[in-house]
C-alpha positions as semicolon CSV with decimal commas, in nm:
position;residue;x (nm);y (nm);z (nm)
1;M;-1,261;-1,504;2,069
2;Y;-0,933;-1,628;2,099
3;K;-0,785;-1,311;2,281
4;I;-1,040;-1,335;2,553
5;L;-1,006;-1,709;2,602
6;L;-0,623;-1,576;2,633
7;L;-0,730;-1,302;2,810
8;L;-0,896;-1,490;3,039
9;L;-0,662;-1,801;3,147
10;G;-0,360;-1,546;3,183
11;G;-0,603;-1,372;3,420
12;A;-0,646;-1,687;3,652
13;F;-0,319;-1,741;3,620
14;G;-0,196;-1,435;3,773
15;T;-0,455;-1,429;4,049
16;G;-0,329;-1,795;4,120
17;C;0,006;-1,630;4,155
18;R;-0,111;-1,343;4,360
19;Y;-0,298;-1,602;4,619
20;F;0,039;-1,849;4,682
21;L;0,269;-1,545;4,703
22;S;0,048;-1,346;4,933
23;S;0,001;-1,675;5,150
24;L;0,360;-1,723;5,130
25;V;0,419;-1,392;5,260
26;Y;0,135;-1,369;5,548
27;S;0,285;-1,737;5,660
28;I;0,594;-1,582;5,689
29;F;0,499;-1,229;5,859
30;R;0,223;-1,411;6,070
31;K;-0,059;-1,104;6,092
32;P;0,098;-0,795;6,012
33;T;-0,038;-0,475;6,104
34;F;0,097;-0,355;5,793
35;P;0,002;-0,522;5,459
36;V;0,353;-0,621;5,349
37;G;0,197;-0,899;5,064
38;N;-0,002;-0,641;4,889
39;M;0,260;-0,411;4,842
40;I;0,524;-0,680;4,739
41;I;0,295;-0,833;4,486
42;N;0,205;-0,468;4,387
43;V;0,574;-0,346;4,348
44;S;0,638;-0,663;4,187
45;G;0,387;-0,670;3,916
46;S;0,511;-0,303;3,847
47;L;0,847;-0,389;3,752
48;A;0,742;-0,702;3,568
49;I;0,492;-0,458;3,350
50;G;0,763;-0,229;3,316
51;F;1,041;-0,484;3,203
52;L;0,761;-0,666;2,954
53;A;0,592;-0,376;2,808
54;E;0,980;-0,174;2,734
55;L;1,080;-0,556;2,595
56;F;0,763;-0,580;2,415
57;E;0,763;-0,213;2,274
58;T;1,114;-0,257;2,175
59;R;1,270;-0,550;2,100
60;V;1,074;-0,845;2,139
61;L;0,812;-0,935;1,875
62;I;0,485;-1,057;1,995
63;S;0,137;-1,121;1,891
64;P;-0,154;-0,853;2,043
65;S;-0,324;-1,190;2,211
66;I;-0,026;-1,273;2,336
67;R;0,104;-0,942;2,489
68;V;-0,298;-0,888;2,613
69;A;-0,284;-1,196;2,804
70;L;0,063;-1,138;2,983
71;L;-0,023;-0,758;3,060
72;T;-0,339;-0,739;3,117
73;G;-0,447;-1,103;3,181
74;V;-0,162;-1,203;3,413
75;L;-0,059;-0,914;3,563
76;G;-0,379;-0,779;3,572
77;G;-0,496;-1,045;3,772
78;Y;-0,174;-1,077;4,005
79;T;-0,181;-0,704;4,080
80;T;-0,399;-0,636;4,385
81;F;-0,462;-0,210;4,364
82;S;-0,823;-0,273;4,454
83;S;-0,686;-0,508;4,787
84;F;-0,442;-0,236;4,859
85;S;-0,713;0,048;4,848
86;F;-0,932;-0,188;5,085
87;E;-0,657;-0,200;5,329
88;T;-0,568;0,146;5,301
89;Y;-0,886;0,252;5,370
90;S;-0,924;0,018;5,707
91;L;-0,629;0,185;5,824
92;L;-0,781;0,462;5,794
93;R;-1,114;0,382;5,950
94;D;-0,924;0,205;6,244
95;G;-0,750;0,514;6,281
96;E;-0,404;0,411;6,175
97;T;-0,340;0,691;5,949
98;G;0,045;0,684;5,954
99;L;0,032;0,362;5,854
100;A;-0,254;0,448;5,565
101;T;0,004;0,708;5,454
102;L;0,258;0,503;5,454
103;N;0,149;0,220;5,295
104;A;0,005;0,469;5,018
105;S;0,333;0,678;4,971
106;A;0,549;0,384;4,950
107;S;0,302;0,156;4,754
108;V;0,278;0,404;4,451
109;L;0,631;0,530;4,504
110;L;0,787;0,170;4,489
111;G;0,541;0,079;4,210
112;L;0,654;0,394;3,935
113;G;1,002;0,365;4,080
114;A;0,948;-0,086;4,005
115;V;0,793;0,052;3,669
116;W;1,088;0,245;3,571
117;L;1,354;-0,008;3,701
118;G;1,208;-0,309;3,482
119;V;1,214;-0,035;3,163
120;R;1,579;0,024;3,263
121;L;1,660;-0,345;3,294
122;A;1,458;-0,441;2,951
123;Q;1,651;-0,144;2,788
124;A;2,002;-0,306;2,896
125;I;1,976;-0,661;2,734
């Protein structure tokens, strides 16, 4: 029960962080055609999960409950893969095939690159 409570609290915190950052990005870019806010969130979330997962597996002793709260709760609430999928679908629906392809390709490739970088950063410290 304790683990579930931590998971829920982490998810609420991650969702709040996602909303704050997304609002900030969209206040700067004012109605962008490309979904830059979700890409930034997905890439930074991928970097964070790569970094933290590597630390937790190799260097930092952490309880399973805290690990679930951080990786599944906070980062699960923070990243926006379902929103990414819907925005890509919307671009396709609106005939923006090039932007949809760019969004899908860049999000996946940058996300994988960010996980790799997070792992390498964790290994370097």
